[in-house]
N, CA, C and O atoms as a DFTB+ gen file, in Angstrom:
460 C
 N C O
     1  1     200.646      26.843     -85.114
     2  2     199.249      26.937     -84.773
     3  2     198.740      28.352     -85.080
     4  3     199.325      29.334     -84.626
     5  1     197.682      28.450     -85.828
     6  2     197.119      29.734     -86.226
     7  2     196.155      30.268     -85.170
     8  3     195.416      29.500     -84.555
     9  1     196.162      31.584     -84.962
    10  2     195.200      32.155     -84.027
    11  2     193.785      32.032     -84.585
    12  3     193.570      32.153     -85.791
    13  1     192.837      31.792     -83.707
    14  2     191.434      31.719     -84.100
    15  2     190.834      33.093     -83.850
    16  3     189.988      33.273     -82.974
    17  1     191.291      34.058     -84.639
    18  2     190.950      35.444     -84.400
    19  2     190.971      36.210     -85.713
    20  3     191.866      36.027     -86.537
    21  1     189.979      37.067     -85.898
    22  2     190.018      38.044     -86.985
    23  2     189.746      39.408     -86.373
    24  3     189.019      39.537     -85.388
    25  1     190.345      40.413     -86.977
    26  2     190.194      41.781     -86.494
    27  2     189.836      42.663     -87.682
    28  3     190.525      42.671     -88.703
    29  1     188.746      43.401     -87.526
    30  2     188.318      44.369     -88.534
    31  2     188.476      45.760     -87.937
    32  3     188.092      45.996     -86.791
    33  1     189.034      46.671     -88.705
    34  2     189.280      48.027     -88.208
    35  2     188.341      49.031     -88.871
    36  3     188.019      48.931     -90.055
    37  1     187.917      50.002     -88.065
    38  2     187.099      51.110     -88.542
    39  2     187.569      52.391     -87.865
    40  3     188.298      52.351     -86.874
    41  1     187.147      53.517     -88.407
    42  2     187.438      54.834     -87.823
    43  2     186.110      55.533     -87.497
    44  3     185.576      56.246     -88.346
    45  1     185.570      55.344     -86.291
    46  2     184.280      55.955     -85.965
    47  2     184.347      57.469     -85.749
    48  3     183.321      58.147     -85.808
    49  1     185.532      57.995     -85.502
    50  2     185.716      59.432     -85.289
    51  2     187.185      59.751     -85.545
    52  3     188.041      58.866     -85.534
    53  1     187.454      61.023     -85.775
    54  2     188.836      61.440     -85.994
    55  2     189.685      61.100     -84.770
    56  3     189.319      61.436     -83.644
    57  1     190.806      60.440     -84.991
    58  2     191.718      60.089     -83.914
    59  2     191.325      58.849     -83.135
    60  3     191.972      58.509     -82.145
    61  1     190.262      58.163     -83.572
    62  2     189.786      56.963     -82.881
    63  2     189.760      55.797     -83.867
    64  3     189.279      55.931     -84.992
    65  1     190.279      54.663     -83.432
    66  2     190.186      53.431     -84.219
    67  2     189.383      52.423     -83.418
    68  3     189.622      52.229     -82.226
    69  1     188.435      51.788     -84.075
    70  2     187.653      50.719     -83.446
    71  2     188.080      49.405     -84.084
    72  3     188.009      49.245     -85.303
    73  1     188.517      48.479     -83.266
    74  2     188.954      47.166     -83.742
    75  2     187.932      46.132     -83.300
    76  3     187.778      45.873     -82.107
    77  1     187.239      45.545     -84.259
    78  2     186.244      44.519     -83.963
    79  2     186.952      43.180     -83.834
    80  3     187.559      42.696     -84.789
    81  1     186.872      42.592     -82.663
    82  2     187.529      41.328     -82.351
    83  2     186.529      40.193     -82.542
    84  3     185.463      40.187     -81.926
    85  1     186.876      39.236     -83.396
    86  2     186.032      38.067     -83.632
    87  2     186.861      36.825     -83.368
    88  3     187.879      36.599     -84.022
    89  1     186.424      36.018     -82.408
    90  2     187.128      34.771     -82.127
    91  2     187.733      34.752     -80.743
    92  3     187.159      35.276     -79.789
    93  1     188.902      34.141     -80.646
    94  2     189.532      33.850     -79.361
    95  2     190.687      34.789     -79.049
    96  3     191.544      35.050     -79.893
    97  1     190.692      35.295     -77.809
    98  2     191.787      36.131     -77.335
    99  2     192.649      35.268     -76.416
   100  3     192.351      35.098     -75.234
   101  1     193.719      34.731     -76.989
   102  2     194.668      33.874     -76.281
   103  2     196.072      34.377     -76.600
   104  3     196.223      35.420     -77.236
   105  1     197.091      33.656     -76.172
   106  2     198.467      34.081     -76.483
   107  2     198.696      34.145     -77.992
   108  3     199.547      34.903     -78.456
   109  1     197.951      33.365     -78.750
   110  2     198.101      33.372     -80.206
   111  2     197.574      34.661     -80.844
   112  3     197.848      34.936     -82.012
   113  1     196.827      35.440     -80.082
   114  2     196.262      36.688     -80.594
   115  2     197.250      37.844     -80.518
   116  3     196.995      38.913     -81.072
   117  1     198.368      37.644     -79.841
   118  2     199.294      38.754     -79.613
   119  2     199.771      39.400     -80.911
   120  3     199.699      40.621     -81.049
   121  1     200.242      38.626     -81.840
   122  2     200.772      39.192     -83.083
   123  2     199.694      39.904     -83.895
   124  3     199.902      41.054     -84.281
   125  1     198.546      39.271     -84.172
   126  2     197.552      39.997     -84.974
   127  2     196.987      41.236     -84.265
   128  3     196.718      42.246     -84.915
   129  1     196.808      41.169     -82.955
   130  2     196.297      42.333     -82.234
   131  2     197.340      43.450     -82.223
   132  3     197.006      44.614     -82.445
   133  1     198.586      43.105     -81.968
   134  2     199.655      44.115     -81.982
   135  2     199.782      44.769     -83.344
   136  3     199.977      45.981     -83.438
   137  1     199.674      43.973     -84.403
   138  2     199.765      44.514     -85.763
   139  2     198.594      45.453     -86.054
   140  3     198.787      46.508     -86.658
   141  1     197.386      45.083     -85.634
   142  2     196.212      45.931     -85.868
   143  2     196.323      47.245     -85.097
   144  3     195.984      48.307     -85.621
   145  1     196.796      47.172     -83.858
   146  2     196.966      48.384     -83.055
   147  2     198.062      49.257     -83.660
   148  3     197.899      50.474     -83.743
   149  1     199.175      48.657     -84.085
   150  2     200.266      49.427     -84.695
   151  2     199.786      50.138     -85.960
   152  3     200.162      51.283     -86.211
   153  1     198.967      49.468     -86.746
   154  2     198.437      50.078     -87.958
   155  2     197.510      51.249     -87.605
   156  3     197.547      52.290     -88.262
   157  1     196.686      51.080     -86.575
   158  2     195.790      52.156     -86.140
   159  2     196.587      53.360     -85.638
   160  3     196.257      54.504     -85.950
   161  1     197.631      53.096     -84.864
   162  2     198.478      54.166     -84.334
   163  2     199.200      54.876     -85.477
   164  3     199.292      56.103     -85.489
   165  1     199.706      54.113     -86.428
   166  2     200.381      54.712     -87.576
   167  2     199.427      55.593     -88.385
   168  3     199.849      56.548     -89.037
   169  1     198.144      55.259     -88.332
   170  2     197.137      56.062     -89.014
   171  2     196.663      57.262     -88.209
   172  3     195.751      57.973     -88.630
   173  1     197.274      57.489     -87.060
   174  2     196.961      58.674     -86.266
   175  2     195.993      58.475     -85.120
   176  3     195.568      59.456     -84.510
   177  1     195.630      57.249     -84.805
   178  2     194.679      57.013     -83.712
   179  2     195.310      57.344     -82.365
   180  3     196.399      56.868     -82.047
   181  1     194.620      58.162     -81.580
   182  2     195.035      58.466     -80.208
   183  2     194.258      57.598     -79.228
   184  3     194.664      57.413     -78.081
   185  1     193.134      57.069     -79.700
   186  2     192.315      56.194     -78.884
   187  2     191.984      54.927     -79.649
   188  3     191.681      54.967     -80.841
   189  1     192.045      53.804     -78.951
   190  2     191.736      52.499     -79.541
   191  2     190.557      51.916     -78.774
   192  3     190.587      51.819     -77.547
   193  1     189.523      51.533     -79.506
   194  2     188.378      50.861     -78.910
   195  2     188.388      49.420     -79.394
   196  3     188.379      49.161     -80.598
   197  1     188.406      48.494     -78.461
   198  2     188.304      47.082     -78.810
   199  2     186.843      46.676     -78.649
   200  3     186.297      46.719     -77.546
   201  1     186.221      46.285     -79.742
   202  2     184.820      45.848     -79.726
   203  2     184.814      44.333     -79.586
   204  3     185.163      43.610     -80.518
   205  1     184.412      43.865     -78.412
   206  2     184.437      42.439     -78.108
   207  2     183.100      41.744     -78.338
   208  3     182.877      40.657     -77.805
   209  1     182.215      42.341     -79.113
   210  2     180.913      41.694     -79.339
   211  2     181.063      40.370     -80.087
   212  3     180.160      39.536     -80.032
   213  1     182.176      40.158     -80.779
   214  2     182.427      38.897     -81.465
   215  2     183.399      37.978     -80.734
   216  3     183.855      36.983     -81.297
   217  1     183.721      38.308     -79.478
   218  2     184.646      37.491     -78.690
   219  2     183.973      36.177     -78.293
   220  3     182.879      36.176     -77.729
   221  1     184.631      35.072     -78.591
   222  2     184.072      33.763     -78.236
   223  2     184.797      33.108     -77.074
   224  3     184.246      32.222     -76.420
   225  1     186.036      33.537     -76.805
   226  2     186.813      32.910     -75.731
   227  2     187.964      33.832     -75.376
   228  3     188.581      34.438     -76.251
   229  1     188.250      33.934     -74.079
   230  2     189.431      34.655     -73.613
   231  2     189.968      33.911     -72.402
   232  3     189.220      33.596     -71.477
   233  1     191.265      33.631     -72.409
   234  2     191.874      32.985     -71.254
   235  2     192.789      33.987     -70.546
   236  3     192.828      35.166     -70.899
   237  1     193.521      33.502     -69.544
   238  2     194.375      34.403     -68.767
   239  2     195.492      35.014     -69.608
   240  3     195.930      36.128     -69.321
   241  1     195.955      34.323     -70.622
   242  2     196.986      34.888     -71.510
   243  2     196.403      36.042     -72.323
   244  3     197.080      37.040     -72.569
   245  1     195.151      35.901     -72.734
   246  2     194.474      36.984     -73.443
   247  2     194.274      38.193     -72.549
   248  3     194.447      39.329     -72.990
   249  1     193.911      37.958     -71.294
   250  2     193.756      39.047     -70.334
   251  2     195.094      39.745     -70.106
   252  3     195.154      40.972     -70.033
   253  1     196.160      38.966     -69.994
   254  2     197.498      39.544     -69.837
   255  2     197.897      40.374     -71.042
   256  3     198.558      41.405     -70.905
   257  1     197.501      39.930     -72.205
   258  2     197.766      40.676     -73.432
   259  2     197.106      42.055     -73.365
   260  3     197.700      43.051     -73.778
   261  1     195.892      42.109     -72.852
   262  2     195.191      43.390     -72.717
   263  2     195.897      44.312     -71.726
   264  3     196.003      45.515     -71.963
   265  1     196.377      43.754     -70.625
   266  2     197.102      44.553     -69.629
   267  2     198.358      45.166     -70.256
   268  3     198.633      46.352     -70.075
   269  1     199.108      44.363     -70.983
   270  2     200.330      44.872     -71.631
   271  2     200.004      45.916     -72.702
   272  3     200.707      46.918     -72.835
   273  1     198.942      45.677     -73.456
   274  2     198.539      46.621     -74.494
   275  2     198.136      47.959     -73.874
   276  3     198.534      49.015     -74.365
   277  1     197.352      47.920     -72.803
   278  2     196.930      49.161     -72.145
   279  2     198.146      49.927     -71.632
   280  3     198.222      51.145     -71.793
   281  1     199.092      49.227     -71.017
   282  2     200.294      49.891     -70.487
   283  2     201.120      50.512     -71.615
   284  3     201.623      51.628     -71.478
   285  1     201.255      49.799     -72.712
   286  2     202.027      50.319     -73.849
   287  2     201.353      51.569     -74.414
   288  3     202.024      52.569     -74.673
   289  1     200.041      51.522     -74.606
   290  2     199.334      52.676     -75.149
   291  2     199.382      53.860     -74.181
   292  3     199.585      54.998     -74.605
   293  1     199.198      53.599     -72.890
   294  2     199.272      54.668     -71.890
   295  2     200.646      55.336     -71.930
   296  3     200.749      56.555     -71.796
   297  1     201.700      54.536     -72.114
   298  2     203.052      55.074     -72.213
   299  2     203.252      55.951     -73.440
   300  3     204.182      56.756     -73.485
   301  1     202.391      55.802     -74.424
   302  2     202.435      56.622     -75.645
   303  2     201.400      57.749     -75.587
   304  3     201.144      58.419     -76.587
   305  1     200.808      57.950     -74.405
   306  2     199.750      58.937     -74.204
   307  2     198.557      58.670     -75.124
   308  3     197.979      59.588     -75.705
   309  1     198.208      57.395     -75.238
   310  2     197.035      56.961     -76.003
   311  2     196.101      56.236     -75.039
   312  3     196.509      55.822     -73.953
   313  1     194.846      56.088     -75.450
   314  2     193.863      55.462     -74.578
   315  2     193.314      54.192     -75.187
   316  3     193.190      54.070     -76.406
   317  1     192.988      53.246     -74.320
   318  2     192.359      51.993     -74.718
   319  2     191.033      51.890     -73.987
   320  3     190.944      52.206     -72.801
   321  1     190.000      51.445     -74.697
   322  2     188.689      51.210     -74.102
   323  2     188.102      49.970     -74.753
   324  3     188.530      49.561     -75.833
   325  1     187.117      49.374     -74.088
   326  2     186.446      48.205     -74.663
   327  2     184.937      48.402     -74.660
   328  3     184.381      49.108     -73.819
   329  1     184.297      47.760     -75.623
   330  2     182.845      47.726     -75.729
   331  2     182.443      46.303     -76.104
   332  3     183.284      45.468     -76.437
   333  1     181.146      46.051     -76.041
   334  2     180.620      44.788     -76.538
   335  2     180.841      43.578     -75.645
   336  3     180.740      42.445     -76.115
   337  1     181.140      43.790     -74.376
   338  2     181.346      42.643     -73.488
   339  2     180.004      42.020     -73.110
   340  3     179.066      42.726     -72.739
   341  1     179.920      40.706     -73.207
   342  2     178.715      40.035     -72.716
   343  2     178.804      39.948     -71.182
   344  3     179.811      40.338     -70.592
   345  1     177.759      39.443     -70.557
   346  2     177.724      39.388     -69.094
   347  2     178.897      38.611     -68.507
   348  3     179.462      39.019     -67.493
   349  1     179.267      37.503     -69.129
   350  2     180.375      36.689     -68.627
   351  2     181.680      37.484     -68.632
   352  3     182.383      37.520     -67.622
   353  1     182.009      38.118     -69.755
   354  2     183.282      38.839     -69.841
   355  2     183.258      40.140     -69.043
   356  3     184.308      40.611     -68.607
   357  1     182.087      40.721     -68.848
   358  2     181.974      41.860     -67.935
   359  2     182.373      41.441     -66.533
   360  3     183.095      42.157     -65.839
   361  1     181.893      40.267     -66.122
   362  2     182.237      39.717     -64.806
   363  2     183.737      39.434     -64.724
   364  3     184.362      39.707     -63.699
   365  1     184.314      38.892     -65.788
   366  2     185.758      38.626     -65.823
   367  2     186.530      39.930     -65.653
   368  3     187.473      39.994     -64.864
   369  1     186.138      40.965     -66.384
   370  2     186.817      42.254     -66.271
   371  2     186.704      42.792     -64.845
   372  3     187.677      43.307     -64.293
   373  1     185.528      42.672     -64.259
   374  2     185.298      43.201     -62.916
   375  2     186.082      42.411     -61.866
   376  3     186.738      43.008     -61.013
   377  1     186.024      41.081     -61.917
   378  2     186.670      40.273     -60.878
   379  2     188.190      40.272     -60.985
   380  3     188.878      40.118     -59.976
   381  1     188.720      40.439     -62.184
   382  2     190.173      40.472     -62.350
   383  2     190.753      41.875     -62.205
   384  3     191.970      42.040     -62.112
   385  1     189.889      42.880     -62.187
   386  2     190.367      44.254     -62.095
   387  2     190.749      44.860     -63.430
   388  3     191.261      45.979     -63.474
   389  1     190.512      44.150     -64.514
   390  2     190.827      44.707     -65.835
   391  2     190.093      46.026     -66.064
   392  3     190.621      46.930     -66.711
   393  1     188.872      46.133     -65.531
   394  2     188.084      47.346     -65.743
   395  2     188.615      48.545     -64.968
   396  3     188.154      49.667     -65.181
   397  1     189.575      48.329     -64.072
   398  2     190.190      49.450     -63.361
   399  2     191.177      50.196     -64.245
   400  3     191.368      51.401     -64.078
   401  1     191.802      49.502     -65.178
   402  2     192.764      50.143     -66.075
   403  2     192.228      50.362     -67.476
   404  3     192.718      51.221     -68.209
   405  1     191.223      49.587     -67.847
   406  2     190.660      49.670     -69.193
   407  2     189.168      49.987     -69.058
   408  3     188.389      49.138     -68.625
   409  1     188.775      51.197     -69.425
   410  2     187.361      51.555     -69.306
   411  2     186.480      50.661     -70.179
   412  3     186.825      50.334     -71.315
   413  1     185.335      50.277     -69.616
   414  2     184.362      49.437     -70.312
   415  2     183.119      50.288     -70.582
   416  3     182.566      50.898     -69.667
   417  1     182.691      50.322     -71.834
   418  2     181.508      51.081     -72.230
   419  2     180.491      50.146     -72.865
   420  3     180.839      49.124     -73.456
   421  1     179.227      50.523     -72.726
   422  2     178.150      49.748     -73.341
   423  2     178.228      49.825     -74.854
   424  3     178.108      48.813     -75.544
   425  1     178.431      51.033     -75.366
   426  2     178.402      51.238     -76.810
   427  2     179.660      51.955     -77.286
   428  3     180.382      52.575     -76.505
   429  1     179.894      51.852     -78.565
   430  2     181.010      52.558     -79.183
   431  2     180.807      54.060     -79.081
   432  3     181.762      54.803     -78.856
   433  1     179.565      54.513     -79.244
   434  2     179.284      55.955     -79.155
   435  2     179.661      56.493     -77.782
   436  3     180.192      57.600     -77.687
   437  1     179.401      55.738     -76.712
   438  2     179.793      56.166     -75.368
   439  2     181.306      56.230     -75.237
   440  3     181.838      57.153     -74.620
   441  1     181.999      55.261     -75.812
   442  2     183.471      55.238     -75.747
   443  2     184.052      56.426     -76.519
   444  3     184.999      57.062     -76.057
   445  1     183.494      56.723     -77.678
   446  2     183.978      57.859     -78.477
   447  2     183.732      59.166     -77.718
   448  3     184.600      60.038     -77.675
   449  1     182.543      59.295     -77.121
   450  2     182.203      60.531     -76.399
   451  2     183.085      60.726     -75.170
   452  3     183.316      61.864     -74.762
   453  1     183.579      59.654     -74.575
   454  2     184.392      59.741     -73.361
   455  2     185.836      60.101     -73.628
   456  3     186.587      60.354     -72.686
   457  1     186.244      60.133     -74.870
   458  2     187.651      60.379     -75.154
   459  2     188.094      61.651     -74.572
   460  3     189.260      62.022     -74.713
């Protein structure tokens, strides 16, 4: 079964990688997301911004994936942040506590400035 996910990478600032997430964040997203993050880290990114403006679905496995990713990056002294959450996913982040470990910003510029 193929993941219903595409990831586009950009470099909005030195040491920062922005990964635009389009599609579904489920257990099937683990490999492509891990590969995109590994490529960003190999390119020197100290901070990773996940842009969820193209997110269409996220389940509990996708949320767990984010928790593991944040812990792994923190262990490497790197930072993870998210932008582009719609009202529904903002509520999900707030009610599950995801926003306690992963900062949520309105815009990419705010996330870059907070580094």
